C-alpha positions in Angstrom: -9.6 -15.1 -23.4 -8.6 -13.9 -19.9 -5.1 -14.2 -18.7 -4.4 -17.3 -16.4 -3.0 -16.1 -13.2 0.5 -17.5 -12.3 1.2 -18.9 -8.8 3.2 -15.8 -8.0 0.2 -13.4 -9.0 -2.2 -15.7 -7.1 -0.2 -15.6 -3.9 0.3 -12.0 -4.2 -3.4 -11.3 -4.6 -4.2 -13.5 -1.6 -2.2 -11.4 0.6 -3.8 -8.2 -0.9 -0.5 -7.0 -2.1 0.2 -4.8 -5.2 3.2 -5.5 -7.2 5.0 -2.6 -5.5 4.2 -4.2 -2.0 5.8 -7.4 -3.3 8.8 -5.5 -4.5 9.2 -3.9 -1.0 8.9 -7.4 0.6 11.5 -8.6 -1.7 13.8 -5.7 -1.1 13.5 -6.6 2.8 15.0 -9.9 1.8 18.0 -8.0 0.3 17.0 -8.4 -3.4 16.2 -5.5 -5.5 13.5 -5.8 -8.1 11.2 -3.2 -9.8 7.5 -3.4 -9.9 7.7 -3.7 -13.7 10.1 -6.7 -13.5 7.5 -8.5 -11.2 4.9 -7.7 -13.9 6.9 -9.3 -16.6 7.4 -12.4 -14.3 3.6 -12.6 -13.6 2.8 -12.3 -17.2 5.3 -15.1 -18.1 7.6 -12.9 -20.2 10.6 -13.7 -18.0 11.7 -16.0 -15.1 13.0 -14.7 -11.9 16.8 -15.0 -11.6 18.1 -17.2 -8.8 18.3 -14.7 -5.8 15.0 -13.4 -6.9 13.5 -16.9 -7.2 14.6 -17.7 -3.5 13.2 -14.5 -2.2 9.8 -15.1 -3.9 9.9 -18.7 -2.5 10.5 -17.5 1.1 7.9 -14.6 0.9 5.2 -16.5 -1.0 5.7 -20.1 0.1 6.1 -21.3 -3.5 8.4 -23.7 -5.3 9.5 -21.2 -8.0 11.5 -23.9 -9.8 8.3 -25.6 -10.7 6.8 -22.5 -12.3 6.8 -22.6 -15.9 6.9 -19.8 -18.4 3.9 -19.9 -20.8 3.8 -17.8 -23.8 0.6 -17.1 -25.5 0.8 -18.2 -29.0 
């Protein structure tokens, strides 16, 4: 079964960005994050911490508070 894309991944891909591109855009907002952490967020392994959540919301135009972590059973 293919993985379901999260809103963060969908919006990143709509812009044609890699995870590294998104990490750079977030850094420009003053929040440091690694590409691997973005990968974990996109795969639902962790949620973004508050400053990162705010940066993602600004950059991608998402209400990150509504994003839920879904763990494959």
